[in-house]
Structure formats: structure tokens, C-alpha cells
GULO-238392 format. One record per residue (C-alpha): residue number from 1; residue in one letter; x, y, z. Coordinates in steps of 0.001 Angstrom, whole numbers, plus 500000, padded with zeros to 6 digits. Layout:
<num: NUM, residuo: a, c1: X, c2: Y, c3: Z>;
...
This chain:
<num: 1, residuo: m, c1: 831963, c2: 721564, c3: 663986>;
<num: 2, residuo: s, c1: 835234, c2: 722544, c3: 665623>;
<num: 3, residuo: t, c1: 834035, c2: 723508, c3: 669093>;
<num: 4, residuo: h, c1: 831557, c2: 722238, c3: 671648>;
<num: 5, residuo: d, c1: 831567, c2: 725053, c3: 674186>;
<num: 6, residuo: t, c1: 828664, c2: 727167, c3: 672845>;
<num: 7, residuo: a, c1: 827007, c2: 728684, c3: 675928>;
<num: 8, residuo: d, c1: 823406, c2: 728105, c3: 674795>;
<num: 9, residuo: v, c1: 823970, c2: 724412, c3: 674087>;
<num: 10, residuo: a, c1: 823713, c2: 722117, c3: 677110>;
<num: 11, residuo: l, c1: 826118, c2: 719247, c3: 677723>;
<num: 12, residuo: a, c1: 824474, c2: 715961, c3: 678732>;
<num: 13, residuo: i, c1: 826700, c2: 713177, c3: 680074>;
<num: 14, residuo: d, c1: 825839, c2: 709530, c3: 680608>;
<num: 15, residuo: l, c1: 826962, c2: 707875, c3: 683855>;
<num: 16, residuo: d, c1: 827675, c2: 704146, c3: 683412>;
<num: 17, residuo: g, c1: 830590, c2: 703507, c3: 681083>;
<num: 18, residuo: t, c1: 831013, c2: 707223, c3: 680330>;
<num: 19, residuo: l, c1: 831474, c2: 709375, c3: 683424>;
<num: 20, residuo: v, c1: 832500, c2: 706290, c3: 685399>;
<num: 21, residuo: r, c1: 834338, c2: 703257, c3: 684060>;
<num: 22, residuo: t, c1: 831864, c2: 700807, c3: 685551>;
<num: 23, residuo: d, c1: 828180, c2: 699867, c3: 685679>;
<num: 24, residuo: l, c1: 826531, c2: 700877, c3: 688946>;
<num: 25, residuo: l, c1: 823583, c2: 698494, c3: 688572>;
<num: 26, residuo: i, c1: 825829, c2: 695450, c3: 688120>;
<num: 27, residuo: e, c1: 828063, c2: 696588, c3: 690983>;
<num: 28, residuo: s, c1: 825075, c2: 697052, c3: 693266>;
<num: 29, residuo: v, c1: 823572, c2: 693678, c3: 692375>;
<num: 30, residuo: l, c1: 826900, c2: 691959, c3: 693053>;
<num: 31, residuo: q, c1: 827213, c2: 693662, c3: 696444>;
<num: 32, residuo: l, c1: 823625, c2: 692807, c3: 697350>;
<num: 33, residuo: v, c1: 824089, c2: 689127, c3: 696478>;
<num: 34, residuo: a, c1: 827451, c2: 689028, c3: 698280>;
<num: 35, residuo: r, c1: 825805, c2: 690291, c3: 701484>;
<num: 36, residuo: h, c1: 822543, c2: 688353, c3: 701116>;
<num: 37, residuo: p, c1: 822847, c2: 685383, c3: 698713>;
<num: 38, residuo: l, c1: 819102, c2: 684666, c3: 698945>;
<num: 39, residuo: a, c1: 818476, c2: 688101, c3: 697421>;
<num: 40, residuo: l, c1: 819221, c2: 686447, c3: 694077>;
<num: 41, residuo: f, c1: 815673, c2: 685059, c3: 694095>;
<num: 42, residuo: a, c1: 814217, c2: 688471, c3: 694933>;
<num: 43, residuo: l, c1: 816142, c2: 690013, c3: 692021>;
<num: 44, residuo: v, c1: 814373, c2: 687704, c3: 689580>;
<num: 45, residuo: g, c1: 811007, c2: 688821, c3: 690931>;
<num: 46, residuo: w, c1: 811949, c2: 692499, c3: 690771>;
<num: 47, residuo: l, c1: 813076, c2: 692098, c3: 687165>;
<num: 48, residuo: f, c1: 809583, c2: 690876, c3: 686230>;
<num: 49, residuo: l, c1: 808283, c2: 694198, c3: 687589>;
<num: 50, residuo: g, c1: 810454, c2: 696080, c3: 685080>;
<num: 51, residuo: r, c1: 813997, c2: 697418, c3: 684910>;
<num: 52, residuo: a, c1: 813011, c2: 700695, c3: 686574>;
<num: 53, residuo: e, c1: 811587, c2: 698873, c3: 689598>;
<num: 54, residuo: l, c1: 814620, c2: 696578, c3: 689756>;
<num: 55, residuo: k, c1: 816970, c2: 699578, c3: 689828>;
<num: 56, residuo: r, c1: 814861, c2: 701368, c3: 692439>;
<num: 57, residuo: r, c1: 814805, c2: 698410, c3: 694815>;
<num: 58, residuo: v, c1: 818495, c2: 697624, c3: 694419>;
<num: 59, residuo: a, c1: 819459, c2: 701291, c3: 694935>;
<num: 60, residuo: g, c1: 817322, c2: 701343, c3: 698073>;
<num: 61, residuo: r, c1: 819433, c2: 698549, c3: 699544>;
<num: 62, residuo: v, c1: 822915, c2: 699319, c3: 698222>;
<num: 63, residuo: a, c1: 824504, c2: 702769, c3: 698349>;
<num: 64, residuo: v, c1: 827449, c2: 703757, c3: 696164>;
<num: 65, residuo: d, c1: 830639, c2: 705306, c3: 697479>;
<num: 66, residuo: a, c1: 830812, c2: 708151, c3: 694962>;
<num: 67, residuo: a, c1: 834182, c2: 709332, c3: 696274>;
<num: 68, residuo: r, c1: 835922, c2: 706107, c3: 695215>;
<num: 69, residuo: l, c1: 834340, c2: 705362, c3: 691842>;
<num: 70, residuo: p, c1: 836687, c2: 705097, c3: 688815>;
<num: 71, residuo: y, c1: 835881, c2: 708337, c3: 686997>;
<num: 72, residuo: e, c1: 836972, c2: 709039, c3: 683432>;
<num: 73, residuo: p, c1: 839331, c2: 712051, c3: 683774>;
<num: 74, residuo: r, c1: 838683, c2: 713497, c3: 680299>;
<num: 75, residuo: v, c1: 834900, c2: 713457, c3: 680797>;
<num: 76, residuo: l, c1: 835272, c2: 715218, c3: 684146>;
<num: 77, residuo: e, c1: 837446, c2: 717799, c3: 682419>;
<num: 78, residuo: l, c1: 834796, c2: 718337, c3: 679719>;
<num: 79, residuo: a, c1: 832039, c2: 718758, c3: 682329>;
<num: 80, residuo: r, c1: 834004, c2: 721289, c3: 684356>;
<num: 81, residuo: a, c1: 835115, c2: 723228, c3: 681276>;
<num: 82, residuo: a, c1: 831508, c2: 723405, c3: 680029>;
<num: 83, residuo: r, c1: 830312, c2: 724643, c3: 683412>;
<num: 84, residuo: a, c1: 833040, c2: 727297, c3: 683449>;
<num: 85, residuo: a, c1: 831960, c2: 728403, c3: 679958>;
<num: 86, residuo: g, c1: 828424, c2: 729019, c3: 681201>;
<num: 87, residuo: r, c1: 826831, c2: 725922, c3: 679683>;
<num: 88, residuo: e, c1: 824243, c2: 723875, c3: 681548>;
<num: 89, residuo: v, c1: 825697, c2: 720470, c3: 682393>;
<num: 90, residuo: v, c1: 823310, c2: 717549, c3: 682876>;
<num: 91, residuo: l, c1: 823907, c2: 714067, c3: 684227>;
<num: 92, residuo: a, c1: 821540, c2: 712032, c3: 682021>;
<num: 93, residuo: t, c1: 821585, c2: 708371, c3: 682954>;
<num: 94, residuo: a, c1: 819551, c2: 705197, c3: 683075>;
<num: 95, residuo: a, c1: 821035, c2: 704505, c3: 686521>;
<num: 96, residuo: a, c1: 818790, c2: 704753, c3: 689579>;
<num: 97, residuo: r, c1: 818202, c2: 708282, c3: 690828>;
<num: 98, residuo: p, c1: 819762, c2: 707762, c3: 694299>;
<num: 99, residuo: h, c1: 823012, c2: 706589, c3: 692695>;
<num: 100, residuo: a, c1: 823036, c2: 709375, c3: 690107>;
<num: 101, residuo: e, c1: 822341, c2: 712052, c3: 692727>;
<num: 102, residuo: a, c1: 825111, c2: 710698, c3: 694971>;
<num: 103, residuo: v, c1: 827599, c2: 711051, c3: 692101>;
<num: 104, residuo: a, c1: 826352, c2: 714520, c3: 691164>;
<num: 105, residuo: a, c1: 826518, c2: 715708, c3: 694773>;
<num: 106, residuo: h, c1: 830076, c2: 714426, c3: 695136>;
<num: 107, residuo: l, c1: 831371, c2: 716018, c3: 691918>;
<num: 108, residuo: g, c1: 829469, c2: 719299, c3: 692193>;
<num: 109, residuo: c, c1: 829681, c2: 720051, c3: 688472>;
<num: 110, residuo: f, c1: 826127, c2: 719212, c3: 687339>;
<num: 111, residuo: d, c1: 823205, c2: 721628, c3: 687127>;
<num: 112, residuo: r, c1: 820592, c2: 718931, c3: 686708>;
<num: 113, residuo: v, c1: 820182, c2: 715157, c3: 687126>;
<num: 114, residuo: l, c1: 817980, c2: 713052, c3: 684845>;
<num: 115, residuo: a, c1: 817801, c2: 709448, c3: 685996>;
<num: 116, residuo: t, c1: 815620, c2: 706354, c3: 686242>;
<num: 117, residuo: g, c1: 812749, c2: 706749, c3: 688671>;
<num: 118, residuo: e, c1: 808992, c2: 706846, c3: 689079>;
<num: 119, residuo: g, c1: 808423, c2: 703736, c3: 686974>;
<num: 120, residuo: r, c1: 810387, c2: 704933, c3: 683930>;
<num: 121, residuo: n, c1: 813735, c2: 703483, c3: 682860>;
<num: 122, residuo: l, c1: 815534, c2: 706516, c3: 681436>;
<num: 123, residuo: s, c1: 817432, c2: 704875, c3: 678597>;
<num: 124, residuo: a, c1: 817570, c2: 705298, c3: 674820>;
<num: 125, residuo: r, c1: 814403, c2: 707010, c3: 673475>;
<num: 126, residuo: h, c1: 813156, c2: 707924, c3: 676970>;
<num: 127, residuo: k, c1: 816392, c2: 709762, c3: 677686>;
<num: 128, residuo: a, c1: 816262, c2: 711438, c3: 674274>;
<num: 129, residuo: a, c1: 812673, c2: 712580, c3: 674906>;
<num: 130, residuo: a, c1: 813559, c2: 713997, c3: 678326>;
<num: 131, residuo: l, c1: 816495, c2: 715982, c3: 676931>;
<num: 132, residuo: v, c1: 814509, c2: 717263, c3: 673939>;
<num: 133, residuo: a, c1: 811713, c2: 718384, c3: 676286>;
<num: 134, residuo: l, c1: 814242, c2: 720480, c3: 678209>;
<num: 135, residuo: y, c1: 816522, c2: 721797, c3: 675451>;
<num: 136, residuo: g, c1: 814811, c2: 721061, c3: 672139>;
<num: 137, residuo: e, c1: 816190, c2: 719251, c3: 669116>;
<num: 138, residuo: r, c1: 819916, c2: 719982, c3: 668638>;
<num: 139, residuo: g, c1: 819906, c2: 721966, c3: 671860>;
<num: 140, residuo: f, c1: 822457, c2: 719759, c3: 673612>;
<num: 141, residuo: d, c1: 825581, c2: 717695, c3: 673077>;
<num: 142, residuo: y, c1: 825613, c2: 714186, c3: 674489>;
<num: 143, residuo: a, c1: 828460, c2: 712000, c3: 675794>;
<num: 144, residuo: g, c1: 827770, c2: 708261, c3: 675757>;
<num: 145, residuo: n, c1: 829393, c2: 704911, c3: 675125>;
<num: 146, residuo: a, c1: 826872, c2: 702377, c3: 673796>;
<num: 147, residuo: r, c1: 824798, c2: 701671, c3: 670694>;
<num: 148, residuo: a, c1: 821663, c2: 702315, c3: 672777>;
<num: 149, residuo: d, c1: 822811, c2: 705961, c3: 672950>;
<num: 150, residuo: a, c1: 822158, c2: 706338, c3: 669193>;
<num: 151, residuo: a, c1: 818588, c2: 707466, c3: 669966>;
<num: 152, residuo: v, c1: 819984, c2: 710323, c3: 672065>;
<num: 153, residuo: w, c1: 822718, c2: 711223, c3: 669575>;
<num: 154, residuo: r, c1: 820096, c2: 711542, c3: 666794>;
<num: 155, residuo: a, c1: 818394, c2: 714298, c3: 668801>;
<num: 156, residuo: a, c1: 821658, c2: 715978, c3: 669848>;
<num: 157, residuo: r, c1: 823704, c2: 718680, c3: 668156>;
<num: 158, residuo: g, c1: 826895, c2: 716659, c3: 668548>;
<num: 159, residuo: a, c1: 828185, c2: 713388, c3: 669957>;
<num: 160, residuo: i, c1: 831043, c2: 712718, c3: 672348>;
<num: 161, residuo: v, c1: 831962, c2: 709023, c3: 672266>;
<num: 162, residuo: v, c1: 833618, c2: 707677, c3: 675418>;
<num: 163, residuo: n, c1: 835308, c2: 704267, c3: 675691>;
<num: 164, residuo: p, c1: 832887, c2: 702932, c3: 673065>;
<num: 165, residuo: l, c1: 831390, c2: 699473, c3: 673304>;
<num: 166, residuo: p, c1: 831269, c2: 697442, c3: 670046>;
<num: 167, residuo: g, c1: 829250, c2: 699289, c3: 667414>;
<num: 168, residuo: a, c1: 828877, c2: 702483, c3: 669460>;
<num: 169, residuo: a, c1: 831355, c2: 704597, c3: 667466>;
<num: 170, residuo: r, c1: 829696, c2: 703659, c3: 664181>;
<num: 171, residuo: a, c1: 826238, c2: 704387, c3: 665619>;
<num: 172, residuo: a, c1: 827423, c2: 707808, c3: 666816>;
<num: 173, residuo: r, c1: 828850, c2: 708728, c3: 663402>;
<num: 174, residuo: a, c1: 825589, c2: 707747, c3: 661728>;
<num: 175, residuo: a, c1: 823468, c2: 709724, c3: 664195>;
<num: 176, residuo: a, c1: 825310, c2: 713034, c3: 664710>;
<num: 177, residuo: a, c1: 828501, c2: 714990, c3: 664211>;
<num: 178, residuo: v, c1: 831163, c2: 713421, c3: 666449>;
<num: 179, residuo: l, c1: 832817, c2: 716223, c3: 668415>;
<num: 180, residuo: e, c1: 835326, c2: 714067, c3: 670263>;
<num: 181, residuo: t, c1: 836223, c2: 710443, c3: 670896>;
<num: 182, residuo: v, c1: 837697, c2: 709492, c3: 674262>;
<num: 183, residuo: d, c1: 839228, c2: 706002, c3: 674284>;
<num: 184, residuo: a, c1: 841318, c2: 705796, c3: 677442>;
<num: 185, residuo: r, c1: 840811, c2: 702214, c3: 678569>;
<num: 186, residuo: p, c1: 843839, c2: 699924, c3: 678303>;
<num: 187, residuo: p, c1: 843504, c2: 696903, c3: 675971>;
<num: 188, residuo: c, c1: 841006, c2: 694401, c3: 677392>;
<num: 189, residuo: g, c1: 843284, c2: 691434, c3: 676704>;
<num: 190, residuo: r, c1: 846122, c2: 692760, c3: 678819>;
<num: 191, residuo: s, c1: 843767, c2: 693781, c3: 681633>;
<num: 192, residuo: l, c1: 842051, c2: 690383, c3: 681600>;
<num: 193, residuo: v, c1: 845406, c2: 688614, c3: 681928>;
<num: 194, residuo: r, c1: 846167, c2: 690817, c3: 684943>;
<num: 195, residuo: a, c1: 842766, c2: 689974, c3: 686466>;
<num: 196, residuo: l, c1: 843502, c2: 686241, c3: 686111>;
<num: 197, residuo: r, c1: 846591, c2: 686823, c3: 688309>;
<num: 198, residuo: p, c1: 849037, c2: 684469, c3: 686550>;
<num: 199, residuo: h, c1: 851702, c2: 685443, c3: 689105>;
<num: 200, residuo: q, c1: 849607, c2: 683559, c3: 691688>;
<num: 201, residuo: w, c1: 849659, c2: 680335, c3: 689675>;
<num: 202, residuo: a, c1: 853027, c2: 679443, c3: 691213>;
<num: 203, residuo: k, c1: 851079, c2: 678445, c3: 694357>;
<num: 204, residuo: n, c1: 849477, c2: 675651, c3: 692361>;
<num: 205, residuo: l, c1: 852863, c2: 673983, c3: 691959>;
<num: 206, residuo: l, c1: 852061, c2: 672501, c3: 695381>;
<num: 207, residuo: v, c1: 850148, c2: 669791, c3: 693483>;
<num: 208, residuo: m, c1: 853604, c2: 668486, c3: 692532>;
<num: 209, residuo: l, c1: 854632, c2: 668002, c3: 696181>;
<num: 210, residuo: p, c1: 853060, c2: 664519, c3: 696591>;
<num: 211, residuo: l, c1: 854755, c2: 663498, c3: 693333>;
<num: 212, residuo: v, c1: 858127, c2: 664485, c3: 694798>;
<num: 213, residuo: t, c1: 857622, c2: 662993, c3: 698267>;
<num: 214, residuo: a, c1: 856360, c2: 659738, c3: 696752>;
<num: 215, residuo: h, c1: 859554, c2: 659542, c3: 694605>;
<num: 216, residuo: r, c1: 857504, c2: 659275, c3: 691391>;
<num: 217, residuo: l, c1: 859172, c2: 662002, c3: 689337>;
<num: 218, residuo: g, c1: 860402, c2: 659335, c3: 686940>;
<num: 219, residuo: d, c1: 856868, c2: 658008, c3: 686341>;
<num: 220, residuo: p, c1: 855659, c2: 659634, c3: 683060>;
<num: 221, residuo: v, c1: 851968, c2: 658884, c3: 683746>;
<num: 222, residuo: a, c1: 852088, c2: 660357, c3: 687246>;
<num: 223, residuo: l, c1: 854019, c2: 663359, c3: 685933>;
<num: 224, residuo: a, c1: 851414, c2: 663965, c3: 683201>;
<num: 225, residuo: h, c1: 848582, c2: 663707, c3: 685741>;
<num: 226, residuo: a, c1: 850309, c2: 666174, c3: 688065>;
<num: 227, residuo: a, c1: 850878, c2: 668615, c3: 685178>;
<num: 228, residuo: a, c1: 847211, c2: 668339, c3: 684184>;
<num: 229, residuo: a, c1: 846213, c2: 668939, c3: 687818>;
<num: 230, residuo: f, c1: 848337, c2: 672099, c3: 687826>;
<num: 231, residuo: v, c1: 846544, c2: 673443, c3: 684720>;
<num: 232, residuo: v, c1: 843114, c2: 672611, c3: 686171>;
<num: 233, residuo: l, c1: 843876, c2: 674388, c3: 689446>;
<num: 234, residuo: c, c1: 845129, c2: 677453, c3: 687556>;
<num: 235, residuo: l, c1: 841833, c2: 677675, c3: 685636>;
<num: 236, residuo: v, c1: 839676, c2: 677244, c3: 688746>;
<num: 237, residuo: a, c1: 841842, c2: 679573, c3: 690846>;
<num: 238, residuo: s, c1: 841581, c2: 682311, c3: 688194>;
<num: 239, residuo: a, c1: 837794, c2: 681885, c3: 688145>;
<num: 240, residuo: a, c1: 837811, c2: 682360, c3: 691919>;
<num: 241, residuo: y, c1: 840033, c2: 685455, c3: 691612>;
<num: 242, residuo: l, c1: 837558, c2: 687000, c3: 689165>;
<num: 243, residuo: v, c1: 834617, c2: 686299, c3: 691491>;
<num: 244, residuo: n, c1: 836541, c2: 687763, c3: 694423>;
<num: 245, residuo: d, c1: 837346, c2: 690946, c3: 692502>;
<num: 246, residuo: l, c1: 833748, c2: 691352, c3: 691326>;
<num: 247, residuo: v, c1: 832173, c2: 691067, c3: 694778>;
<num: 248, residuo: d, c1: 834868, c2: 693055, c3: 696572>;
<num: 249, residuo: l, c1: 834946, c2: 696234, c3: 694481>;
<num: 250, residuo: p, c1: 834229, c2: 698782, c3: 697281>;
<num: 251, residuo: h, c1: 836852, c2: 697246, c3: 699593>;
<num: 252, residuo: d, c1: 839450, c2: 697012, c3: 696812>;
<num: 253, residuo: r, c1: 838980, c2: 700693, c3: 695926>;
<num: 254, residuo: a, c1: 839632, c2: 701641, c3: 699548>;
<num: 255, residuo: h, c1: 842858, c2: 699612, c3: 699621>;
<num: 256, residuo: p, c1: 846181, c2: 701351, c3: 698768>;
<num: 257, residuo: s, c1: 847282, c2: 698697, c3: 696231>;
<num: 258, residuo: k, c1: 844180, c2: 696640, c3: 695412>;
<num: 259, residuo: r, c1: 842466, c2: 699731, c3: 693993>;
<num: 260, residuo: r, c1: 844641, c2: 699254, c3: 690893>;
<num: 261, residuo: r, c1: 843120, c2: 695855, c3: 690119>;
<num: 262, residuo: p, c1: 841438, c2: 695868, c3: 686662>;
<num: 263, residuo: f, c1: 837804, c2: 695718, c3: 687798>;
<num: 264, residuo: a, c1: 838248, c2: 698131, c3: 690704>;
<num: 265, residuo: a, c1: 840054, c2: 700623, c3: 688453>;
<num: 266, residuo: g, c1: 837475, c2: 700269, c3: 685675>;
<num: 267, residuo: a, c1: 840010, c2: 698871, c3: 683200>;
<num: 268, residuo: l, c1: 837719, c2: 695894, c3: 682507>;
<num: 269, residuo: p, c1: 833928, c2: 695860, c3: 682010>;
<num: 270, residuo: l, c1: 832177, c2: 693909, c3: 684758>;
<num: 271, residuo: q, c1: 830209, c2: 691971, c3: 682140>;
<num: 272, residuo: l, c1: 833449, c2: 690387, c3: 680918>;
<num: 273, residuo: g, c1: 834212, c2: 689067, c3: 684399>;
<num: 274, residuo: l, c1: 830686, c2: 687678, c3: 684748>;
<num: 275, residuo: v, c1: 831213, c2: 685678, c3: 681552>;
<num: 276, residuo: a, c1: 834865, c2: 684682, c3: 682028>;
<num: 277, residuo: a, c1: 834528, c2: 683368, c3: 685604>;
<num: 278, residuo: p, c1: 831947, c2: 680617, c3: 684879>;
<num: 279, residuo: l, c1: 833718, c2: 679671, c3: 681632>;
<num: 280, residuo: l, c1: 837018, c2: 679159, c3: 683458>;
<num: 281, residuo: f, c1: 835304, c2: 677202, c3: 686227>;
<num: 282, residuo: v, c1: 833472, c2: 674902, c3: 683804>;
<num: 283, residuo: a, c1: 836654, c2: 674311, c3: 681781>;
<num: 284, residuo: g, c1: 838607, c2: 673533, c3: 684948>;
<num: 285, residuo: m, c1: 835988, c2: 671162, c3: 686353>;
<num: 286, residuo: a, c1: 835697, c2: 669344, c3: 683012>;
<num: 287, residuo: g, c1: 839448, c2: 668729, c3: 683111>;
<num: 288, residuo: a, c1: 839263, c2: 667651, c3: 686758>;
<num: 289, residuo: v, c1: 836496, c2: 665100, c3: 686087>;
<num: 290, residuo: a, c1: 838453, c2: 663761, c3: 683116>;
<num: 291, residuo: l, c1: 841440, c2: 663220, c3: 685411>;
<num: 292, residuo: s, c1: 839591, c2: 661477, c3: 688273>;
<num: 293, residuo: l, c1: 836501, c2: 661890, c3: 690433>;
<num: 294, residuo: p, c1: 838453, c2: 662150, c3: 693725>;
<num: 295, residuo: f, c1: 840572, c2: 664917, c3: 692219>;
<num: 296, residuo: a, c1: 837422, c2: 666668, c3: 690928>;
<num: 297, residuo: a, c1: 835965, c2: 666525, c3: 694456>;
<num: 298, residuo: m, c1: 839123, c2: 668138, c3: 695850>;
<num: 299, residuo: v, c1: 839009, c2: 670896, c3: 693201>;
<num: 300, residuo: l, c1: 835327, c2: 671549, c3: 693900>;
<num: 301, residuo: g, c1: 836098, c2: 671745, c3: 697621>;
<num: 302, residuo: y, c1: 838935, c2: 674174, c3: 696913>;
<num: 303, residuo: f, c1: 836627, c2: 676414, c3: 694859>;
<num: 304, residuo: a, c1: 833863, c2: 676321, c3: 697480>;
<num: 305, residuo: l, c1: 836309, c2: 677216, c3: 700252>;
<num: 306, residuo: t, c1: 837699, c2: 680053, c3: 698118>;
<num: 307, residuo: l, c1: 834196, c2: 681467, c3: 697569>;
<num: 308, residuo: a, c1: 833416, c2: 681201, c3: 701288>;
<num: 309, residuo: y, c1: 836633, c2: 683109, c3: 701967>;
<num: 310, residuo: s, c1: 835794, c2: 685790, c3: 699377>;
<num: 311, residuo: f, c1: 832206, c2: 686330, c3: 700529>;
<num: 312, residuo: a, c1: 832593, c2: 686195, c3: 704297>;
<num: 313, residuo: l, c1: 835478, c2: 684386, c3: 705996>;
<num: 314, residuo: k, c1: 838228, c2: 686848, c3: 705062>;
<num: 315, residuo: r, c1: 836556, c2: 689444, c3: 707276>;
<num: 316, residuo: v, c1: 836763, c2: 687237, c3: 710377>;
<num: 317, residuo: p, c1: 840105, c2: 687783, c3: 712183>;
<num: 318, residuo: i, c1: 842214, c2: 684646, c3: 712774>;
<num: 319, residuo: l, c1: 839726, c2: 682469, c3: 710882>;
<num: 320, residuo: d, c1: 840830, c2: 684231, c3: 707682>;
<num: 321, residuo: v, c1: 844449, c2: 683077, c3: 708046>;
<num: 322, residuo: i, c1: 843337, c2: 679551, c3: 708997>;
<num: 323, residuo: v, c1: 841294, c2: 679347, c3: 705792>;
<num: 324, residuo: l, c1: 844236, c2: 680684, c3: 703781>;
<num: 325, residuo: s, c1: 846479, c2: 677955, c3: 705173>;
<num: 326, residuo: l, c1: 843811, c2: 675334, c3: 704382>;
<num: 327, residuo: l, c1: 843678, c2: 676501, c3: 700771>;
<num: 328, residuo: y, c1: 847395, c2: 675730, c3: 700449>;
<num: 329, residuo: t, c1: 846933, c2: 672324, c3: 702099>;
<num: 330, residuo: v, c1: 844025, c2: 671466, c3: 699801>;
<num: 331, residuo: r, c1: 846379, c2: 671953, c3: 696844>;
<num: 332, residuo: v, c1: 848664, c2: 669272, c3: 698288>;
<num: 333, residuo: l, c1: 845722, c2: 666915, c3: 698795>;
<num: 334, residuo: a, c1: 844518, c2: 667600, c3: 695247>;
<num: 335, residuo: g, c1: 847948, c2: 666707, c3: 693905>;
<num: 336, residuo: a, c1: 847821, c2: 663421, c3: 695821>;
<num: 337, residuo: a, c1: 844353, c2: 662634, c3: 694419>;
<num: 338, residuo: a, c1: 845549, c2: 663326, c3: 690873>;
<num: 339, residuo: i, c1: 848440, c2: 660798, c3: 690892>;
<num: 340, residuo: p, c1: 846976, c2: 659025, c3: 693037>;
<num: 341, residuo: v, c1: 849079, c2: 658498, c3: 696153>;
<num: 342, residuo: v, c1: 848444, c2: 658437, c3: 699911>;
<num: 343, residuo: v, c1: 849606, c2: 661564, c3: 701760>;
<num: 344, residuo: s, c1: 851408, c2: 660853, c3: 705013>;
<num: 345, residuo: f, c1: 850215, c2: 662355, c3: 708287>;
<num: 346, residuo: w, c1: 853675, c2: 663903, c3: 708700>;
<num: 347, residuo: l, c1: 853420, c2: 665772, c3: 705384>;
<num: 348, residuo: l, c1: 849909, c2: 667064, c3: 706205>;
<num: 349, residuo: a, c1: 850957, c2: 668246, c3: 709676>;
<num: 350, residuo: f, c1: 854095, c2: 669933, c3: 708371>;
<num: 351, residuo: s, c1: 852246, c2: 671580, c3: 705473>;
<num: 352, residuo: t, c1: 849361, c2: 672841, c3: 707592>;
<num: 353, residuo: f, c1: 851546, c2: 674571, c3: 710189>;
<num: 354, residuo: l, c1: 854007, c2: 675899, c3: 707610>;
<num: 355, residuo: f, c1: 851189, c2: 677450, c3: 705574>;
<num: 356, residuo: l, c1: 849522, c2: 678843, c3: 708703>;
<num: 357, residuo: s, c1: 852822, c2: 680555, c3: 709601>;
<num: 358, residuo: l, c1: 853104, c2: 682014, c3: 706091>;
<num: 359, residuo: a, c1: 849497, c2: 683274, c3: 706220>;
<num: 360, residuo: m, c1: 850169, c2: 684942, c3: 709593>;
<num: 361, residuo: a, c1: 853327, c2: 686556, c3: 708202>;
<num: 362, residuo: k, c1: 851368, c2: 687887, c3: 705218>;
<num: 363, residuo: r, c1: 848787, c2: 689506, c3: 707494>;
<num: 364, residuo: c, c1: 851541, c2: 691047, c3: 709658>;
<num: 365, residuo: v, c1: 853136, c2: 692640, c3: 706589>;
<num: 366, residuo: e, c1: 849763, c2: 694008, c3: 705436>;
<num: 367, residuo: l, c1: 849051, c2: 695476, c3: 708869>;
<num: 368, residuo: e, c1: 852469, c2: 697154, c3: 708914>;
<num: 369, residuo: r, c1: 851781, c2: 698720, c3: 705505>;
<num: 370, residuo: l, c1: 848387, c2: 699988, c3: 706652>;
């Protein structure tokens, strides 16, 4: 099959992971929990009512900004080319109907929207049945990205595989003739390294400051403890960066430079961040406890303050820069707890005001750019 532009064959396109390089349900849940942390308990109750009800209730509380979603350019091109060729183009998704309709209305290239609603989760065999009822067996081509799409591909004339998840490409080949494979995501490893922000780890060298001011650079034990503290803070800081990026997706996409971050740009699946963040945190805290309990308490305080900043405090003018300066100071205190050594009042006073000045300067530069 050399072409997929036959006018009497519809083109059905999945939404999550195919038309957009993200998962709208996960995004919406993260935003809901970020705004209302107690909603986490409600989510568990909604899940017991079924995935369709969960999606309906979440979509009723969290809207998507369709204009800023990370769309897959090649899939958009296929949809518009099919529409121009006179084919019917359908957005067929297991996402909640309000989210799917918002995307379709923004793009303006879909004739019909099939989505989760009215107590039915439109995934796998349910999606296949809905498409067959409209177009008949082999009456449509289908673009998807997951193994769950195999049920739809078996009923389709041809398969378009987009940024396939593990096993999806093989499932597509076994189910239908593969018309095209779109694999445009950068390597996950490289994107994950970017998301961990290793260039920010230099800040954690502040744990070495008490070692220097206490004149203990020649002490091998103290030096080893300070080096271990640096590694621990890098792990915990990267976990915090991942959490920040996951809960701040809409704001990052509206920012001139932050929109290129891996999760905001759709270069990394959100599920990977949800797994990597707790793993990094647990690894970091295990190392901190092994070093000393006072140091572990400082690291836990640093992480808690970082989360408070990510979820709420960074949106409060003036308080945001005060918290930023405190995060730098906590690194100094953590370094002192790791050796251990007593930090002088002079060093704390100097550090606090120096870091507050730097935080103010950073905000001034950002405001100038905006």
C-alpha cells in the first residue's frame, strides 16, 4: 500500500502521545493536585467509579490550553493533507471529551471527535467499535502510538505509528499494513539528562563552604563527607527539578525559554518523570541518612522548601526571592551538618544577604527579558 490519501477512507488520529507529545489526563491530574493537594484523596475515589468518570471529573476542573500544547508536526501535516484531499478526519481518543473538543476547535482540521464520555472510556476495543460503526471494517486508517491501539489497527485499513511506546511498532505490524512510522522524539536518555539540570548542580558546591571556612580541606574524612553531601544534594535537587517541571507545564509553555524544557516540549513522557523523581529522592535521602541524621534533616528541609516554592511560593512577589536565597543558605547549613562543624553567625549573615541580592538580580534580568 503506497498511499494513504484515498478519499473514501477516513483518517482517525489518536490524541495523547500521537497528535500531542503528552498525556492530557496526567497533565490535568498534576495541575489539579498542584492547585488543591487534598484533591489527591478525591482522585482515588473517582478512580473506583471507573476511568471514564475519573476523566470526566478531572476535565470538569482543569481546562487545557490547546494553543500551547506540544503538537507533533508530521501528524498535523497528515491531518491537513487528508482534509485537503477530501477525506474525513476524525480525532479518536480516550481523552475526556472537553479536552478533545478544545484541541479540535483550536486546530480546525477535524470533521468529527470521538472521545471518552457518558460512562464509556473510549480506548482499545471501544474505540475500534466506534470507528467500525461509522466507517466499517477497513474503512479508515488509524494513527496511534501504544500497544493498546492494536485493537483499532486490526479493524483499520492501515496503521500510522507515531513515536511508538515499547511494543507498539511490533503490534502495529502484526495488526495491519503500516503506512508510515513517525519517530520524531529525541533520545529519552539525552532529554532526561537535560531535565535533571546538571548545569544547576554547581550551586550544590556551597556544601563545601563550611569545609573551607573551617580550614579542614586537609582533613580526608571531612572532605569525603562534603563530597558525599554534594552528591546527595544533586540527587535530591534533580528530583525537585523534575517535580517542578511536571506541575508547572502550562506556565513553562507560556515562557519564552522554559517552553523548551523536555516535559513542556513533549520530549519526555510524563510517566518517566513520575518514576524518576521519587527514585532520585529516595536514593538521595538514603545517602543523607547514611551520612548523618542532622544532615538528612537539612536535606529533607531543603526538599520541602523547594516543593513549597514550586507549588505556591514562587508566585508570591518578594517572598519568592526570599525563599530562593534561603535555598542557597540551606546548602551551606547542610554542608556544615555533613562535616560536622558549627557555622558562624557572620557566615550565615553574609551568605543570606549575598544570596538575597543574587536572587533579586536574577528576577530583574527576567523582568527585563519579558
